[in-house]
PALOFI-699439 format. One line per field, with one value per residue (C-alpha): residue in three letters; x, z, y negated; residue number from 1; chain. Coordinates in Angstrom, 2 decimals. Layout:
% residues N
code	[ALA, ...]
east	[X, ...]
up	[Z, ...]
north	[Y, ...]
pos	[NUM, ...]
unit	[A, ...]
***
This chain:
% residues 488
code	[MET, SER, SER, LEU, LYS, LYS, LYS, GLY, ILE, LYS, ALA, ALA, LYS, TRP, SER, SER, ILE, ALA, THR, ILE, VAL, THR, ILE, VAL, ILE, GLN, LEU, LEU, GLN, LEU, VAL, ALA, LEU, SER, ARG, ILE, LEU, SER, PRO, ILE, ASP, TYR, GLY, LEU, MET, SER, MET, THR, MET, VAL, VAL, VAL, ALA, ALA, ALA, VAL, ASN, LEU, THR, ASP, ALA, GLY, ILE, SER, ASN, ALA, ILE, ILE, HIS, ARG, GLN, ASP, VAL, THR, LYS, ASP, HIS, LEU, SER, SER, LEU, TYR, ILE, LEU, ASN, LEU, VAL, THR, GLY, ALA, PHE, ILE, GLY, VAL, ILE, ILE, PHE, PHE, SER, ALA, PRO, LEU, VAL, VAL, TRP, PHE, TYR, GLN, GLU, PRO, GLU, LEU, LEU, ASN, PRO, VAL, ARG, TRP, MET, ALA, LEU, LEU, CYS, LEU, LEU, PRO, ALA, PHE, GLY, GLN, GLN, PHE, GLU, VAL, LEU, PHE, ARG, LYS, GLU, LEU, LYS, PHE, ASP, ASN, ILE, ALA, LYS, ILE, GLN, ILE, VAL, SER, TYR, PHE, VAL, GLY, PHE, LEU, LEU, ALA, VAL, GLY, GLY, ALA, ILE, ALA, GLY, PHE, GLY, VAL, TYR, ALA, LEU, VAL, LEU, SER, ASN, LEU, GLY, ASN, ALA, PHE, VAL, LYS, SER, PHE, MET, LEU, LEU, VAL, GLN, GLY, TRP, LYS, LYS, TRP, THR, PRO, GLN, LEU, HIS, PHE, ALA, LYS, LYS, ASP, LEU, LYS, GLY, TYR, LEU, SER, PHE, GLY, VAL, TYR, GLN, MET, SER, SER, ASN, VAL, ILE, GLN, SER, LEU, MET, SER, ASN, ILE, ASP, TYR, ILE, LEU, ILE, GLY, ARG, LEU, TYR, SER, ALA, GLN, VAL, LEU, GLY, TYR, TYR, SER, PHE, ALA, PHE, GLN, LEU, CYS, THR, MET, PRO, VAL, LEU, LYS, LEU, THR, PRO, LEU, ILE, ASN, THR, VAL, SER, LEU, PRO, LEU, TYR, ALA, LYS, MET, GLN, ASP, ASN, MET, GLU, ARG, LEU, ARG, SER, GLY, TYR, ILE, LYS, THR, ILE, SER, LEU, VAL, SER, TYR, LEU, ASN, ALA, PRO, ILE, TYR, LEU, GLY, LEU, LEU, VAL, THR, ALA, PRO, VAL, LEU, VAL, PRO, PHE, ILE, PHE, GLY, ALA, LYS, TRP, GLU, PRO, SER, VAL, ILE, LEU, ILE, GLN, VAL, LEU, SER, LEU, ALA, MET, LEU, MET, ARG, SER, LEU, ILE, VAL, PRO, ILE, GLN, PRO, LEU, LEU, GLN, ALA, LYS, GLY, ARG, THR, ASP, MET, TYR, PHE, ARG, TYR, THR, LEU, MET, GLY, MET, CYS, ILE, GLN, VAL, PRO, GLY, LEU, ALA, VAL, GLY, THR, TYR, PHE, TRP, GLY, ILE, MET, GLY, THR, CYS, VAL, ALA, TYR, VAL, VAL, ILE, GLN, PHE, LEU, LEU, MET, ILE, ILE, GLN, TYR, HIS, TYR, ALA, MET, ARG, ARG, MET, ILE, GLY, PRO, CYS, LEU, ARG, ASP, TYR, LEU, ARG, SER, MET, ALA, PRO, GLY, LEU, SER, TYR, GLY, LEU, ILE, MET, VAL, ALA, GLY, VAL, LEU, LEU, ILE, ASN, TYR, LEU, SER, VAL, ALA, VAL, PHE, SER, GLN, GLU, ALA, ASN, PHE, VAL, ILE, GLN, VAL, ALA, VAL, GLY, ALA, LEU, ILE, TYR, PHE, ALA, VAL, ILE, PHE, LEU, PHE, ASN, LYS, GLU, LEU, PHE, GLN, ASN, ILE, LYS, ASN, ARG, LEU, ILE, SER, LYS, THR, LYS, LEU, ALA, LYS]
east	[-9.13, -11.91, -12.15, -12.45, -9.64, -7.86, -8.25, -7.91, -4.47, -3.54, -3.92, -2.41, 0.51, 0.46, -0.42, 2.40, 4.67, 3.52, 3.75, 7.19, 8.56, 6.60, 8.38, 11.91, 11.00, 9.65, 12.50, 15.17, 13.90, 13.59, 17.25, 18.12, 15.86, 16.93, 20.55, 19.77, 16.26, 16.03, 14.17, 12.34, 11.05, 9.93, 8.18, 6.14, 4.79, 4.20, 2.08, 0.48, -0.70, -2.45, -5.45, -4.93, -5.30, -8.43, -9.55, -8.84, -11.03, -14.17, -13.99, -14.72, -18.13, -17.09, -18.36, -15.93, -16.36, -20.51, -19.17, -17.62, -20.28, -22.77, -23.18, -26.19, -24.35, -25.30, -23.53, -25.90, -25.01, -22.06, -21.97, -23.62, -21.47, -18.21, -19.68, -20.48, -16.74, -15.53, -17.78, -16.77, -13.11, -13.00, -15.13, -12.87, -9.78, -11.21, -11.94, -8.70, -7.09, -8.92, -8.07, -4.38, -4.32, -5.88, -3.79, -0.74, -2.19, -2.97, 0.49, 2.17, 3.61, 4.33, 6.28, 3.07, 0.30, 2.03, 2.86, -0.94, -2.30, -0.35, -1.08, -5.20, -4.82, -4.31, -8.04, -9.03, -6.66, -7.11, -10.79, -10.31, -9.23, -10.62, -13.17, -11.73, -9.64, -12.11, -13.79, -10.54, -10.53, -13.65, -13.15, -9.84, -7.67, -4.53, -2.10, -3.59, -3.39, 0.08, 1.67, -0.01, 1.69, 4.99, 4.88, 3.32, 5.48, 8.40, 7.82, 7.18, 10.93, 12.44, 10.62, 11.48, 15.13, 15.09, 14.13, 15.92, 18.40, 17.78, 16.76, 13.34, 13.13, 9.89, 8.43, 10.12, 7.79, 4.79, 6.15, 6.27, 3.12, 1.12, 2.86, 2.36, -1.33, -1.29, 0.50, -1.61, -4.74, -4.52, -3.42, -5.99, -8.72, -6.35, -6.85, -10.73, -11.76, -11.83, -14.14, -16.28, -16.43, -18.57, -21.48, -22.52, -25.72, -26.32, -30.03, -30.12, -32.15, -28.87, -27.09, -30.01, -27.98, -24.79, -24.80, -26.08, -23.30, -21.11, -21.37, -21.02, -17.14, -16.29, -17.50, -15.01, -12.13, -11.81, -12.44, -9.79, -7.76, -7.55, -6.90, -4.15, -3.17, -3.42, 0.38, 1.48, -1.62, -0.23, 3.18, 3.89, 0.98, 2.81, 6.72, 8.05, 8.50, 11.89, 10.68, 7.74, 10.14, 12.23, 9.01, 7.81, 10.82, 11.27, 6.63, 7.51, 9.47, 7.96, 4.69, 5.71, 5.66, 1.88, 0.84, 2.09, 0.80, -2.15, -3.68, -2.47, -4.40, -7.37, -7.91, -7.57, -9.17, -12.82, -13.79, -13.05, -14.80, -17.43, -18.38, -18.14, -20.30, -23.12, -20.60, -19.82, -17.12, -15.50, -15.45, -14.15, -11.64, -10.34, -10.39, -7.90, -5.44, -5.54, -4.09, -1.54, -0.32, 0.11, 1.60, 4.06, 5.03, 5.31, 6.73, 10.29, 10.13, 9.14, 11.05, 13.95, 13.55, 13.34, 16.59, 18.83, 17.24, 20.08, 22.77, 20.70, 19.70, 22.89, 24.37, 21.92, 19.76, 22.91, 23.42, 21.31, 18.28, 19.78, 17.15, 15.03, 15.90, 14.24, 11.25, 11.35, 12.31, 8.85, 7.02, 8.02, 5.83, 2.87, 3.23, 3.45, 0.09, -2.23, -0.73, -3.64, -5.66, -5.83, -7.58, -11.33, -11.82, -12.57, -14.86, -16.99, -17.32, -17.83, -20.74, -22.55, -21.65, -19.85, -22.41, -20.55, -16.97, -18.61, -18.92, -15.69, -14.05, -15.97, -14.37, -10.70, -11.11, -12.44, -9.05, -6.76, -7.28, -7.25, -4.61, -1.31, -2.84, -2.25, 0.89, 2.20, 1.09, 2.88, 6.21, 6.83, 7.21, 8.47, 5.04, 3.61, 5.08, 4.31, 1.18, 0.64, 1.50, -1.06, -3.78, -3.05, -3.51, -7.48, -8.28, -6.76, -9.64, -12.10, -11.65, -12.05, -15.07, -17.04, -16.68, -14.98, -17.38, -20.53, -19.30, -17.45, -18.33, -16.49, -12.48, -10.54, -8.69, -8.00, -7.27, -4.29, -3.19, -3.28, -0.97, 1.35, 4.18, 5.00, 5.40, 7.17, 9.23, 9.74, 11.41, 13.34, 15.30, 15.57, 17.57, 19.77, 20.28, 21.50, 23.86, 25.30, 25.28, 27.20, 29.80, 30.63, 30.85, 33.63, 35.47, 33.34, 32.86, 29.27, 28.18, 29.77, 27.91, 24.50, 25.03, 25.75, 22.76, 20.36, 21.40, 22.05, 18.25, 17.06, 18.56, 17.54, 13.89, 13.45, 15.28, 13.17, 10.07, 11.02, 12.18, 9.08, 6.41, 7.37, 4.13, 4.22, 7.20, 5.98, 2.82, 4.47, 6.79, 3.96, 2.05, 5.88, 5.47, 1.76, 2.59, 5.72, 3.69, 1.02, 3.13, 4.82]
up	[-32.84, -30.48, -26.97, -25.77, -26.95, -26.09, -22.50, -23.21, -24.01, -21.70, -18.55, -20.00, -20.57, -16.30, -15.83, -17.24, -15.43, -12.07, -13.16, -14.38, -11.14, -8.57, -10.52, -10.26, -6.60, -5.36, -7.17, -5.52, -2.49, -2.92, -3.40, -0.43, 1.73, 0.05, 1.65, 5.20, 5.97, 6.72, 5.10, 7.89, 8.02, 4.46, 5.28, 8.55, 6.67, 3.69, 6.48, 7.73, 4.96, 3.69, 6.00, 6.26, 2.59, 2.31, 4.67, 2.51, -0.45, 2.17, 2.76, -0.13, -0.60, -4.15, -4.73, -6.43, -9.90, -9.21, -9.27, -12.24, -13.97, -13.50, -14.92, -12.03, -8.90, -6.96, -4.27, -1.97, -3.10, -2.45, 1.02, 1.86, -0.32, 1.70, 5.20, 4.65, 3.65, 6.63, 8.80, 7.52, 7.19, 10.90, 11.53, 10.16, 11.27, 14.97, 13.78, 12.43, 15.45, 17.75, 15.29, 16.00, 17.93, 16.13, 13.59, 15.57, 16.48, 12.73, 12.02, 15.12, 14.72, 18.15, 16.56, 14.03, 16.86, 16.89, 12.63, 12.55, 14.64, 13.73, 9.56, 11.24, 10.30, 7.02, 6.35, 8.14, 6.42, 2.92, 3.37, 3.50, 0.30, -1.92, -3.34, -4.72, -6.16, -7.93, -9.37, -10.57, -12.45, -13.87, -15.31, -16.68, -14.23, -13.88, -13.64, -10.51, -9.19, -10.53, -8.58, -5.64, -5.99, -6.92, -3.77, -1.32, -2.88, -2.74, 1.72, 2.28, 0.30, 2.87, 5.52, 4.46, 4.02, 7.62, 9.31, 8.19, 9.09, 12.29, 12.98, 12.88, 11.29, 10.20, 11.17, 8.81, 5.92, 8.49, 8.37, 5.05, 4.22, 6.32, 5.51, 2.01, 2.75, 5.33, 2.82, 0.09, 1.62, 3.46, -0.44, -2.08, 0.83, 0.30, -3.81, -3.74, -0.77, -2.80, -5.61, -4.42, -0.77, 1.13, 3.49, 6.96, 5.48, 5.56, 3.82, 3.33, -0.14, -1.31, -1.19, -4.17, -7.14, -5.55, -2.74, -5.14, -8.11, -5.12, -3.51, -6.63, -6.73, -3.17, -2.86, -5.92, -4.80, -1.56, -3.71, -5.74, -2.57, -1.01, -4.22, -4.69, -0.85, -0.75, -1.40, 1.64, 3.92, 2.73, 3.06, 5.93, 7.67, 6.50, 6.97, 8.20, 7.74, 6.15, 3.72, 3.15, 2.58, -0.04, -2.11, -1.38, -2.55, -6.11, -5.98, -5.41, -7.70, -10.61, -9.65, -9.48, -13.20, -13.41, -10.21, -11.39, -15.67, -14.56, -12.05, -14.88, -17.67, -15.61, -14.69, -17.98, -19.94, -17.30, -17.81, -21.69, -22.14, -20.21, -22.18, -25.50, -23.46, -26.09, -29.07, -30.05, -32.25, -30.86, -27.32, -29.43, -30.72, -27.80, -25.79, -28.61, -29.14, -24.86, -25.32, -27.33, -25.68, -22.34, -24.41, -25.93, -22.63, -20.63, -22.70, -22.56, -18.99, -17.90, -20.60, -19.77, -15.74, -16.62, -18.96, -16.61, -13.24, -12.06, -12.50, -12.01, -7.98, -7.13, -8.63, -7.23, -4.40, -2.84, -2.67, 0.74, -2.12, -4.39, -3.02, -4.72, -8.64, -9.84, -8.30, -10.02, -13.03, -13.01, -12.08, -14.33, -16.74, -14.40, -14.37, -17.98, -18.80, -15.47, -17.38, -20.84, -18.03, -16.39, -18.45, -18.44, -15.06, -16.38, -19.35, -17.61, -15.06, -17.96, -19.12, -15.61, -15.24, -11.84, -11.43, -14.01, -12.90, -9.67, -11.05, -13.05, -9.82, -8.20, -10.98, -10.43, -6.97, -7.69, -10.20, -8.16, -4.27, -4.79, -7.17, -5.19, -2.12, -4.02, -5.80, -1.94, 0.38, -2.11, -3.46, -1.77, -2.81, -6.47, -6.57, -5.69, -8.62, -11.20, -9.90, -10.74, -14.49, -14.91, -12.96, -15.43, -18.69, -17.25, -16.68, -20.17, -21.12, -18.81, -19.51, -23.36, -23.38, -20.48, -20.41, -23.55, -26.29, -24.15, -23.94, -27.11, -29.54, -30.74, -31.51, -30.96, -33.88, -33.11, -29.49, -29.81, -33.02, -30.43, -28.63, -31.10, -31.78, -28.56, -27.73, -30.43, -30.31, -26.54, -27.28, -29.97, -27.60, -25.18, -27.78, -28.40, -25.04, -24.38, -27.28, -25.39, -22.15, -23.71, -25.87, -23.05, -19.55, -19.94, -20.46, -18.75, -14.98, -13.26, -13.17, -16.57, -17.87, -16.24, -18.02, -21.53, -21.07, -20.37, -23.42, -25.36, -24.93, -24.78, -28.33, -29.42, -28.62, -30.42, -33.57, -34.18, -33.09, -36.32, -38.52, -38.13, -37.02, -38.43, -38.42, -34.20, -34.57, -36.92, -35.23, -31.91, -34.23, -35.86, -31.61, -30.88, -33.58, -33.33, -29.78, -30.60, -33.57, -30.82, -27.59, -30.50]
north	[-18.53, -17.66, -19.21, -15.75, -14.01, -17.28, -16.41, -13.49, -13.88, -16.51, -13.95, -11.36, -13.46, -14.83, -10.79, -9.54, -12.51, -11.59, -7.33, -8.20, -10.55, -7.88, -4.73, -6.46, -7.01, -3.77, -2.71, -4.68, -3.48, -0.03, -0.35, -2.10, -0.10, 3.07, 2.86, 1.42, 3.21, 7.24, 9.50, 9.91, 6.09, 6.77, 10.00, 8.20, 5.23, 7.31, 9.75, 5.84, 4.81, 7.85, 6.99, 3.38, 3.27, 5.08, 2.13, -0.57, 1.19, 0.85, -2.66, -4.07, -1.74, -1.75, -5.57, -7.07, -5.70, -6.02, -10.00, -9.71, -7.12, -9.38, -13.07, -14.11, -15.11, -17.89, -18.95, -17.34, -14.12, -15.19, -16.89, -13.22, -11.18, -13.02, -12.81, -8.70, -8.10, -10.24, -7.76, -5.02, -5.29, -6.33, -2.81, -0.76, -2.10, -1.02, 2.44, 2.31, 1.22, 3.77, 6.50, 6.50, 9.04, 11.74, 11.26, 11.65, 14.74, 15.84, 15.23, 16.19, 13.76, 10.81, 8.52, 7.30, 6.21, 2.33, 2.14, 3.36, 0.32, -2.43, -1.13, -1.11, -5.44, -4.29, -3.24, -7.38, -9.56, -9.16, -9.71, -14.05, -14.16, -11.06, -12.92, -15.47, -13.67, -11.67, -15.21, -16.40, -12.70, -12.99, -16.24, -14.99, -17.02, -15.05, -17.84, -18.37, -15.01, -14.45, -17.49, -16.14, -12.57, -13.51, -15.53, -12.92, -10.21, -12.16, -12.63, -9.61, -8.19, -10.49, -8.97, -5.38, -6.54, -8.20, -5.64, -2.61, -5.04, -5.71, -1.99, -2.07, 1.54, 2.33, -1.65, -3.04, -1.70, -2.50, -5.65, -5.93, -4.97, -6.96, -10.09, -9.36, -8.90, -12.17, -14.84, -13.50, -14.07, -17.09, -18.45, -17.16, -18.61, -22.28, -21.96, -20.89, -22.56, -25.74, -24.18, -21.81, -23.14, -19.86, -21.43, -20.49, -18.39, -14.74, -12.90, -9.07, -10.05, -11.82, -8.50, -6.18, -5.11, -5.47, -2.99, -0.03, -1.59, -0.85, 2.03, 3.98, 2.24, 1.92, 6.02, 6.65, 4.28, 6.48, 10.07, 8.35, 6.97, 10.57, 12.34, 10.32, 11.11, 14.64, 15.89, 13.42, 15.35, 18.50, 18.03, 15.89, 18.70, 21.63, 20.57, 17.41, 13.45, 13.87, 16.28, 14.01, 11.37, 12.80, 13.83, 10.06, 8.24, 10.44, 9.40, 5.81, 5.25, 7.41, 5.11, 2.51, 1.20, 2.80, 1.65, -2.31, -2.19, -0.47, -2.90, -5.37, -3.29, -2.90, -6.47, -8.21, -5.50, -5.43, -8.51, -8.55, -5.51, -6.96, -9.59, -7.03, -4.10, -4.60, -4.33, -0.54, -1.04, -3.64, -2.11, 0.73, -1.61, -2.38, 0.61, 2.04, -0.51, -0.90, 2.96, 1.82, -0.80, 1.27, 4.29, 1.71, 0.48, 3.48, 6.77, 4.45, 3.88, 7.73, 9.32, 7.25, 7.61, 11.78, 11.47, 9.23, 10.35, 12.53, 9.52, 7.27, 8.34, 8.09, 5.38, 3.25, 4.87, 6.53, 10.41, 11.08, 10.67, 13.42, 16.32, 13.83, 13.94, 17.20, 16.15, 12.39, 14.18, 16.22, 13.27, 11.30, 13.80, 13.69, 9.87, 9.35, 11.64, 9.48, 6.45, 7.09, 8.52, 4.90, 2.85, 4.49, 2.74, -1.00, 0.75, 2.52, -0.35, -3.12, -0.85, -0.88, 2.70, 3.81, 6.35, 7.99, 6.83, 8.31, 12.19, 11.51, 10.78, 14.07, 15.91, 14.66, 15.86, 19.12, 19.76, 17.47, 18.93, 22.62, 22.39, 20.86, 22.38, 25.54, 24.51, 23.02, 26.09, 28.40, 26.16, 23.45, 19.96, 20.78, 23.49, 19.59, 18.48, 20.70, 20.77, 16.90, 17.83, 20.84, 18.98, 15.00, 16.91, 18.77, 15.58, 13.76, 16.51, 15.79, 11.82, 12.39, 14.65, 13.44, 9.71, 8.48, 10.28, 9.42, 5.55, 4.72, 7.56, 10.37, 9.62, 11.61, 11.27, 7.69, 8.02, 11.28, 8.66, 5.54, 7.22, 8.91, 6.06, 5.10, 8.83, 9.74, 6.83, 7.85, 11.16, 9.89, 7.81, 11.04, 12.52, 9.90, 8.75, 12.79, 12.80, 9.61, 11.42, 14.83, 12.52, 10.34, 12.21, 13.16, 10.38, 7.68, 7.59, 8.00, 4.79, 3.34, 5.99, 5.03, 1.15, 3.24, 5.50, 2.91, 0.40, 2.83, 4.09, 0.80, -0.25, 3.41, 2.31, -1.26, 0.40, 3.41, 0.24, -1.61, 0.88, 2.47, -0.04, -3.38, -4.80, -4.51, -7.01, -9.07, -9.73, -10.54, -12.80, -14.77, -15.53, -17.03, -19.09, -20.22, -21.15, -22.90, -25.06, -25.57, -26.59, -29.23]
pos	[1, 2, 3, 4, 5, 6, 7, 8, 9, 10, 11, 12, 13, 14, 15, 16, 17, 18, 19, 20, 21, 22, 23, 24, 25, 26, 27, 28, 29, 30, 31, 32, 33, 34, 35, 36, 37, 38, 39, 40, 41, 42, 43, 44, 45, 46, 47, 48, 49, 50, 51, 52, 53, 54, 55, 56, 57, 58, 59, 60, 61, 62, 63, 64, 65, 66, 67, 68, 69, 70, 71, 72, 73, 74, 75, 76, 77, 78, 79, 80, 81, 82, 83, 84, 85, 86, 87, 88, 89, 90, 91, 92, 93, 94, 95, 96, 97, 98, 99, 100, 101, 102, 103, 104, 105, 106, 107, 108, 109, 110, 111, 112, 113, 114, 115, 116, 117, 118, 119, 120, 121, 122, 123, 124, 125, 126, 127, 128, 129, 130, 131, 132, 133, 134, 135, 136, 137, 138, 139, 140, 141, 142, 143, 144, 145, 146, 147, 148, 149, 150, 151, 152, 153, 154, 155, 156, 157, 158, 159, 160, 161, 162, 163, 164, 165, 166, 167, 168, 169, 170, 171, 172, 173, 174, 175, 176, 177, 178, 179, 180, 181, 182, 183, 184, 185, 186, 187, 188, 189, 190, 191, 192, 193, 194, 195, 196, 197, 198, 199, 200, 201, 202, 203, 204, 205, 206, 207, 208, 209, 210, 211, 212, 213, 214, 215, 216, 217, 218, 219, 220, 221, 222, 223, 224, 225, 226, 227, 228, 229, 230, 231, 232, 233, 234, 235, 236, 237, 238, 239, 240, 241, 242, 243, 244, 245, 246, 247, 248, 249, 250, 251, 252, 253, 254, 255, 256, 257, 258, 259, 260, 261, 262, 263, 264, 265, 266, 267, 268, 269, 270, 271, 272, 273, 274, 275, 276, 277, 278, 279, 280, 281, 282, 283, 284, 285, 286, 287, 288, 289, 290, 291, 292, 293, 294, 295, 296, 297, 298, 299, 300, 301, 302, 303, 304, 305, 306, 307, 308, 309, 310, 311, 312, 313, 314, 315, 316, 317, 318, 319, 320, 321, 322, 323, 324, 325, 326, 327, 328, 329, 330, 331, 332, 333, 334, 335, 336, 337, 338, 339, 340, 341, 342, 343, 344, 345, 346, 347, 348, 349, 350, 351, 352, 353, 354, 355, 356, 357, 358, 359, 360, 361, 362, 363, 364, 365, 366, 367, 368, 369, 370, 371, 372, 373, 374, 375, 376, 377, 378, 379, 380, 381, 382, 383, 384, 385, 386, 387, 388, 389, 390, 391, 392, 393, 394, 395, 396, 397, 398, 399, 400, 401, 402, 403, 404, 405, 406, 407, 408, 409, 410, 411, 412, 413, 414, 415, 416, 417, 418, 419, 420, 421, 422, 423, 424, 425, 426, 427, 428, 429, 430, 431, 432, 433, 434, 435, 436, 437, 438, 439, 440, 441, 442, 443, 444, 445, 446, 447, 448, 449, 450, 451, 452, 453, 454, 455, 456, 457, 458, 459, 460, 461, 462, 463, 464, 465, 466, 467, 468, 469, 470, 471, 472, 473, 474, 475, 476, 477, 478, 479, 480, 481, 482, 483, 484, 485, 486, 487, 488]
unit	[A, A, A, A, A, A, A, A, A, A, A, A, A, A, A, A, A, A, A, A, A, A, A, A, A, A, A, A, A, A, A, A, A, A, A, A, A, A, A, A, A, A, A, A, A, A, A, A, A, A, A, A, A, A, A, A, A, A, A, A, A, A, A, A, A, A, A, A, A, A, A, A, A, A, A, A, A, A, A, A, A, A, A, A, A, A, A, A, A, A, A, A, A, A, A, A, A, A, A, A, A, A, A, A, A, A, A, A, A, A, A, A, A, A, A, A, A, A, A, A, A, A, A, A, A, A, A, A, A, A, A, A, A, A, A, A, A, A, A, A, A, A, A, A, A, A, A, A, A, A, A, A, A, A, A, A, A, A, A, A, A, A, A, A, A, A, A, A, A, A, A, A, A, A, A, A, A, A, A, A, A, A, A, A, A, A, A, A, A, A, A, A, A, A, A, A, A, A, A, A, A, A, A, A, A, A, A, A, A, A, A, A, A, A, A, A, A, A, A, A, A, A, A, A, A, A, A, A, A, A, A, A, A, A, A, A, A, A, A, A, A, A, A, A, A, A, A, A, A, A, A, A, A, A, A, A, A, A, A, A, A, A, A, A, A, A, A, A, A, A, A, A, A, A, A, A, A, A, A, A, A, A, A, A, A, A, A, A, A, A, A, A, A, A, A, A, A, A, A, A, A, A, A, A, A, A, A, A, A, A, A, A, A, A, A, A, A, A, A, A, A, A, A, A, A, A, A, A, A, A, A, A, A, A, A, A, A, A, A, A, A, A, A, A, A, A, A, A, A, A, A, A, A, A, A, A, A, A, A, A, A, A, A, A, A, A, A, A, A, A, A, A, A, A, A, A, A, A, A, A, A, A, A, A, A, A, A, A, A, A, A, A, A, A, A, A, A, A, A, A, A, A, A, A, A, A, A, A, A, A, A, A, A, A, A, A, A, A, A, A, A, A, A, A, A, A, A, A, A, A, A, A, A, A, A, A, A, A, A, A, A, A, A, A, A, A, A, A, A, A, A, A, A, A, A, A, A, A, A, A, A, A, A, A, A, A, A, A, A, A, A, A, A, A, A, A, A, A, A, A, A, A, A, A, A, A, A, A]
***
């Protein structure tokens, strides 16, 4: 086995562990807080994060992925970039702090003033450890990152639940975000400083090439952030914090898998794609396999969420969130499609085509903003959810014709074929769960029926894979056996 492949497998293993653990922590946090906090608290936090999320994307200036892409990075380069990140983060944080009254005016929510000002710290805190995380990623040392992520999310969980129990309301969410960012940045700083100690050095010439690469990446990230939050902006402005709370709860639950699994796939894929960027066949094969993996992972999650939502929400989160059930079902379809779109980002970055990703993001914005605006204005939050489904379908078409064909050649048949097994097996699972639900709903309680649905769904999905794709199980078995032999 090649050294690169070994590193890739190890990176995937540690990233998978971190992803699974953080998903569990965030689910526990969502369950606990949904029982204590109100929809208004969630709505206020969503309004705050619209502003902060866009600002955070500016702090990096798109430099992180430039460091991974370039193979000639020097200590002087890193020192200058580190200082630039700190200064940029502090500058943007100050702007957010003083712009808080404008946010209050826009949403007509006086209670937003202090949460926005406190969350301005989120622009500065990550800057102290961000470069070290990038360097760990570049060397495929995801074990360091994984351990740090687990600890920081656990601290955020404790702060969120403790703050909610203490009656802090929306400030429990603020405390959780800041605590998570502080712990993660501090631990990265401690570990990274030993190996890549920045010097008190700054030279404009050191930034040459990085800023030109980063400006497209930064612009894409900011636009992507605004696109991702345009629904929050519209709902918060047109309706109320409570209505936004119901929507943001549904959206948070539905996006949790894609927001966790996509960075996992992207962070592992980017350095691997970068090392094979000049080999078209390997790159195409690697990308198609990534799409197949995404399909296998996300299809059972989102199709399962769609079919179990009516029982899951009142049982796990409480009856007060029942208005979110239909929103969760529609958004599940949208997020399943979105999960199949996102992996284009590391492919374009690995080829050094951040300009293409920027233009692709602009195309997406031209579809998403008016689509969500029309849906939200005329049909409320249900219109927002339906618009998301239509938008994601259109983006899949654009992604293939604009980006995939140009980077790895015509591959529509392979692209569709790579998605088919996961989606087909997921639909068989849905049919089985609906049948079981029809037979058991009159016999068992709501709680027991939910447990039965989840258990039967999982058994059906894995049974179908075993019957129709034994090769996948055999590959996993062979890898486990080889690892056991190596351990001995």
